[in-house]
N, CA and C of each residue as an Amber inpcrd file, in Angstrom:
protein
   225
  -4.2950000   2.3790000   8.5080000  -4.7340000   3.5460000   7.7860000
  -6.2600000   3.5340000   7.7430000  -6.8490000   4.7030000   7.8660000
  -8.3000000   4.8240000   7.8240000  -8.7590000   5.3220000   6.4550000
 -10.0620000   5.2310000   6.2300000 -10.6200000   5.7520000   4.9830000
 -10.3170000   7.2340000   4.8260000 -10.4630000   7.9610000   5.9150000
 -10.2330000   9.4070000   5.8630000  -8.7760000   9.7360000   5.5300000
  -7.8400000   9.0160000   6.1310000  -6.4210000   9.2500000   5.8310000
  -6.1180000   8.9860000   4.3650000  -6.6510000   7.8890000   3.8290000
  -6.4260000   7.5660000   2.4270000  -7.0670000   8.6150000   1.5210000
  -8.2910000   9.0020000   1.8310000  -8.9860000  10.0090000   1.0440000
  -8.1970000  11.3220000   1.0150000  -7.7650000  11.7880000   2.1710000
  -7.0170000  13.0470000   2.2360000  -5.6910000  12.9560000   1.4930000
  -5.0170000  11.8190000   1.6000000  -3.7520000  11.6590000   0.8980000
  -3.9560000  11.7020000  -0.6090000  -4.9230000  10.9610000  -1.1050000
  -5.1580000  10.9010000  -2.5460000  -5.6400000  12.2290000  -3.1040000
  -6.4930000  12.9170000  -2.3690000  -7.0100000  14.2020000  -2.8370000
  -5.9800000  15.3180000  -2.6960000  -5.0480000  15.1630000  -1.7670000
  -4.0430000  16.1940000  -1.5250000  -2.8560000  16.1330000  -2.4680000
  -2.7780000  15.0950000  -3.2770000  -1.6600000  14.9130000  -4.1910000
  -2.0900000  15.1420000  -5.6290000  -1.1130000  15.1940000  -6.5090000
  -1.3570000  15.4240000  -7.9230000  -1.6040000  14.1000000  -8.6390000
  -2.5600000  13.3240000  -8.1140000  -2.8860000  12.0300000  -8.6870000
  -4.1930000  12.1440000  -9.4390000  -4.2270000  11.6050000 -10.6240000
  -5.4830000  11.5110000 -11.3530000  -6.0900000  10.1530000 -11.0430000
  -7.3990000  10.1050000 -10.9920000  -8.0460000   8.8130000 -10.7600000
  -9.3590000   8.7450000 -11.5090000  -9.6600000   7.5300000 -11.9440000
 -10.9010000   7.2570000 -12.6540000 -11.1470000   5.7620000 -12.5820000
 -12.3630000   5.3890000 -12.2940000 -12.7270000   3.9710000 -12.2400000
 -11.7790000   3.1630000 -11.3530000 -11.4110000   3.7250000 -10.2060000
 -10.5710000   3.0580000  -9.2110000  -9.1480000   2.7850000  -9.6810000
  -8.7160000   3.4740000 -10.7070000  -7.3250000   3.4250000 -11.1460000
  -6.6910000   4.7710000 -10.8030000  -5.4980000   4.7380000 -10.2390000
  -4.7700000   5.9630000  -9.8890000  -3.5590000   6.0750000 -10.7910000
  -3.3270000   7.2590000 -11.3240000  -2.1300000   7.5500000 -12.1000000
  -1.2450000   8.4310000 -11.2410000  -0.0760000   7.9090000 -10.8760000
   0.8550000   8.6210000 -10.0090000   1.9930000   9.1510000 -10.8650000
   2.1670000  10.4680000 -10.9090000   3.2860000  11.0140000 -11.6790000
   4.6170000  10.4990000 -11.1340000   5.5670000  10.2980000 -12.0170000
   6.8780000   9.7770000 -11.6080000   7.4940000  10.6250000 -10.5000000
   7.3410000  11.9500000 -10.5840000   7.9410000  12.8310000  -9.5660000
   7.2920000  12.6690000  -8.1860000   6.1030000  12.0510000  -8.0990000
   5.4260000  11.8370000  -6.8210000   5.5770000  10.4130000  -6.2980000
   6.2770000   9.5820000  -7.0270000   6.3640000   8.1670000  -6.6780000
   7.0400000   7.9370000  -5.3280000   8.0750000   8.6790000  -5.0230000
   8.7650000   8.4970000  -3.7430000   7.8380000   8.8030000  -2.5620000
   7.0590000   9.8850000  -2.6600000   6.1310000  10.2360000  -1.5860000
   5.0330000   9.1790000  -1.4560000   4.5420000   8.6890000  -2.5940000
   3.5260000   7.6400000  -2.5840000   4.0570000   6.3940000  -1.8760000
   5.2580000   5.9830000  -2.2270000   5.8610000   4.7820000  -1.6240000
   6.0850000   4.9600000  -0.1250000   6.4660000   6.1520000   0.2980000
   6.6670000   6.4120000   1.7250000   5.3520000   6.3070000   2.4860000
   4.2790000   6.8210000   1.9050000   2.9750000   6.7950000   2.5630000
   2.4440000   5.3680000   2.6980000   2.6880000   4.5280000   1.6950000
   2.1830000   3.1600000   1.6910000   3.2580000   2.1330000   2.0310000
   4.2500000   2.5280000   2.7780000   5.3830000   1.6540000   3.0870000
   4.9380000   0.3360000   3.7190000   3.9830000   0.3820000   4.6430000
   3.5500000  -0.8550000   5.3080000   2.9180000  -1.8240000   4.3160000
   2.3060000  -1.3130000   3.2850000   1.7300000  -2.1780000   2.2540000
   2.8230000  -2.7000000   1.3250000   3.6960000  -1.8380000   0.9040000
   4.7200000  -2.2010000  -0.0690000   5.7690000  -3.1450000   0.5060000
   6.0030000  -3.0860000   1.7970000   7.0180000  -3.9260000   2.4340000
   6.6260000  -5.4080000   2.3760000   5.3200000  -5.6710000   2.2360000
   4.8370000  -7.0550000   2.1840000   4.9010000  -7.6640000   0.7930000
   5.5170000  -7.0040000  -0.1610000   5.6750000  -7.6230000  -1.4700000
   5.3920000  -6.7230000  -2.6510000   4.9730000  -5.5150000  -2.4110000
   4.7590000  -4.5900000  -3.5150000   3.3510000  -4.6160000  -4.0520000
   3.1880000  -4.0070000  -5.2280000   1.8780000  -3.8710000  -5.8450000
   2.0320000  -3.9740000  -7.3590000   1.0720000  -4.6150000  -8.0010000
   1.0800000  -4.6640000  -9.4570000   0.7240000  -3.2960000 -10.0010000
   1.4500000  -2.8790000 -11.0200000   1.1820000  -1.5740000 -11.6090000
   1.5960000  -1.5840000 -13.0720000   1.2250000  -0.5350000 -13.7480000
   1.6270000  -0.3360000 -15.1430000   2.5080000   0.9040000 -15.1850000
   3.6930000   0.7420000 -15.7080000   4.6170000   1.8550000 -15.8450000
   4.3820000   2.5180000 -17.1950000   4.0150000   3.7830000 -17.1500000
   3.8060000   4.5660000 -18.3660000   5.0180000   5.4690000 -18.5580000
   5.0100000   6.2870000 -19.5830000   6.1680000   7.1400000 -19.8450000
   6.3370000   8.2430000 -18.8090000   5.2530000   8.6910000 -18.1720000
   5.3600000   9.7770000 -17.2030000   4.6510000   9.4940000 -15.8800000
   4.1460000   8.2770000 -15.7230000   3.4190000   7.9530000 -14.4960000
   3.3680000   6.4430000 -14.2850000   2.8440000   6.0750000 -13.1320000
   2.5820000   4.6820000 -12.7930000   1.0830000   4.5720000 -12.5400000
   0.4340000   3.5950000 -13.1430000  -0.9990000   3.3800000 -12.9510000
  -1.2140000   2.1350000 -12.1030000  -2.1090000   2.2400000 -11.1150000
  -2.4020000   1.0850000 -10.2740000  -3.8570000   1.0830000  -9.8480000
  -4.3090000  -0.0840000  -9.4580000  -5.6880000  -0.3030000  -9.0310000
  -5.7810000  -0.0360000  -7.5330000  -6.6480000   0.8770000  -7.1370000
  -6.7880000   1.2450000  -5.7310000  -7.4230000   0.1250000  -4.9040000
  -8.1350000  -0.8040000  -5.5630000  -8.7770000  -1.8960000  -4.8270000
  -7.7790000  -2.7090000  -4.0070000  -6.6070000  -2.9690000  -4.5470000
  -5.6420000  -3.7980000  -3.8290000  -5.1520000  -3.1170000  -2.5610000
  -4.9550000  -1.8120000  -2.6240000  -4.5280000  -1.0750000  -1.4340000
  -5.6590000  -1.0300000  -0.4150000  -6.8640000  -0.7330000  -0.8730000
  -8.0090000  -0.6640000   0.0370000  -8.2560000  -2.0060000   0.7150000
  -8.1310000  -3.0830000  -0.0310000  -8.3300000  -4.4150000   0.5300000
  -7.3340000  -4.6920000   1.6470000  -6.0900000  -4.3140000   1.4470000
  -5.0480000  -4.5260000   2.4530000  -5.3900000  -3.8090000   3.7600000
  -5.9110000  -2.5930000   3.6580000  -6.2140000  -1.7900000   4.8480000
  -7.6530000  -1.9580000   5.3310000  -8.4420000  -2.8010000   4.6720000
  -9.8240000  -3.0120000   5.0820000 -10.7170000  -1.8130000   4.8100000
 -10.4550000  -1.1150000   3.7250000 -11.1980000   0.0890000   3.3620000
 -12.0800000  -0.2120000   2.1580000 -13.3040000   0.2870000   2.2000000
 -14.2070000   0.1650000   1.0680000 -13.8640000   1.2730000   0.0710000
 -13.3610000   0.9570000  -1.1240000 -12.9530000   1.9920000  -2.0720000
 -14.0990000   2.8950000  -2.5090000 -15.3210000   2.4060000  -2.4480000
 -16.4630000   3.2380000  -2.8140000 -16.6420000   4.3920000  -1.8280000
 -16.1930000   4.2080000  -0.5960000 -16.2660000   5.2910000   0.3880000
 -15.2310000   6.3710000   0.1070000 -14.1290000   6.0000000  -0.5100000
 -13.0840000   6.9650000  -0.8500000 -13.5530000   7.8510000  -1.9980000
 -14.1040000   7.2400000  -3.0090000 -14.5150000   7.9830000  -4.2010000
 -15.8920000   8.6010000  -4.0660000 -16.6570000   8.1470000  -3.0830000
 -18.0010000   8.6750000  -2.9030000 -18.0570000   9.9720000  -2.1110000
 -16.9190000  10.3750000  -1.5330000 -16.9110000  11.5710000  -0.6830000
 -16.8190000  12.8190000  -1.5080000
């Protein structure tokens, strides 16, 4: 995955983000998991389950794909 692909995916979805944390609504979780299948197949990701969303740190995903997270949020 490239920086541009990740940027377009995150901006194209109904995800809120702040300080490199992404909040994924429960109804979007299946699409999120499908997009990041290659990452999730290696053991998953730490996250916080809220009442209506899942919160996770984008750094772990960016690190896996060799992407600088500052380039994603700086665009």
